[in-house]
C-alpha positions, 0 to 999 in steps of 0.5 A: 513488551519493551524487550518485543519491540526492540527485538522486532526494531533490530530485525527489520535491518537484516530484513531488509538487507535480504530484501534488497538483496533479492531485489538487486538481483531480480532487477537485473535479470529482467529483460533490458537495460537502462543503454537501452532507451538511449542507444538502442533507440537512436539510430545514430548511436554507436556501440562505442557511445553504449559502453561509455554510458555503461561504465558512466551508468556502473553497469561494466563492474560485477553484479556483486561489486554493483550491490556493495558500491549501491548498499554502501551508499543507501545506508546513508539513505543515499540511492545515487542519482536516477538514471533519467535525463534530469539526472535528480538524486533518487532520494529526492524524486521519492520524498517528493512523491512519497507523501502522496502514496503514504496519504492515499494508503492511510485514508484507505485503510482507516476508510476500510477499518471504520467500515469493514468492523461494524459491517462484518459484525452486523453480517455476522449477528444478522447470518443468513438474513437479507442484509448478510447475503446482499453484503456477501454477494457486494464484497464478493463483486469487490473481489472480483472486480479489477481495480484498473477496470473499476477505475476506468468504468469510474472515471468514464461515468462520474467524470467523462459522462456527467463531469462531477469529479475530476479524472486525474491529477491532485489539482485542478489547473486554476487551484492557484487561484481558488481560496483556501476553502475552494483548494481543499475542496479542489483536493478532496474531489481529486482524491474521491475516486482513487480512494473509493477503488482502493477501499472497494478493492480491500473491504471484501477481505477484511469484513469477511474476516471480521464477519468469520471472527464474529461468528466464531467467538459468539459460539464460545462458551463464555459468551453463552455464560454471559447471555444466561448472567442476563447481561445485555446483547449490547454488551455481549457483542461489543464489550466482550466478543468484539474485542476477541474478534479484532485479533486476527483482523488486526493482523490481517490490516498489518498483512494488508500494508504491501497489497496497499502499497503495490495496488498504489502503482495501478491507482497512480498510474490510471489517475495520474497522482505524482505518487511513488506508485507513478514513479516506480511505473515509470522507472520500470520502464525506463529501467532506471535502476537507482529509483527503482531500488530506492522505491522498493528499499522505501516500500518494504520498510513502510511494509515492515513497520506497517507489520510491526504496528500490527503487532503493537496493536495486537498486544494492546488489545489482547492483555495475555499477549502483552503480559507474555512478552 
């Protein structure tokens, strides 16, 4: 087990290197340049000014040389300074916003897992019942409804018309004057809508996987043998069948990390949450290359770590895998 974990940890570095090369090349292939925002939109800007800015940003060098200079800094987690007007270090801007994105994604994953597992198990046990059909329809709606459209509908209904929940940000304007308990409740109210949208979109896939896996497991011969021995149904379902049915779900949960991180770009932009997704959107619109690369590398690292945690959980859930490795 230790050898396997060490091997997976070592493999993260070449994977990150390959991802960074692809992202760096694709980023420079995109239309528009960082200098366009400050020169082409300014009628008084001259070609000489644009050339000076190109040299200042280091964009006059060949692409491979730009990447090599960036890689030398990135090894020490120095992603350079942002091309935006504040010229702040990229790592500082990411460090400010990363906790919001991690909290939103982790909260969504925990809620999805807590709801999806019992929902899928119950749907499998009551296959083709009214409960199973109703849940299937609702879950397929979750797959079909775009997250940004659902977010706007919820914002309008619960925030604008009813006035029950805030529709943007993480804090109210008067949060400094609130008591500690009221401040926590205010923070929680701001997270209800974004968390609901994230959970609603990711719940469908995981619960359907859980249902199909559970149906496959309860039809196995060892489940039939357990029933013939007079073992209680609850013991069969939750002690024998559930553990085996969870194995593919754990893998799917790890593979869903990129979707959650990518979806945070939409959620954080729509709900004006000061997270890494909103920062990424602003950086892309401004062609802020250092910030874009920093966010892509950090997001890729989180995705690889999520997959590693899924493999660890997979090994602990199945003793055969743990012994083999």
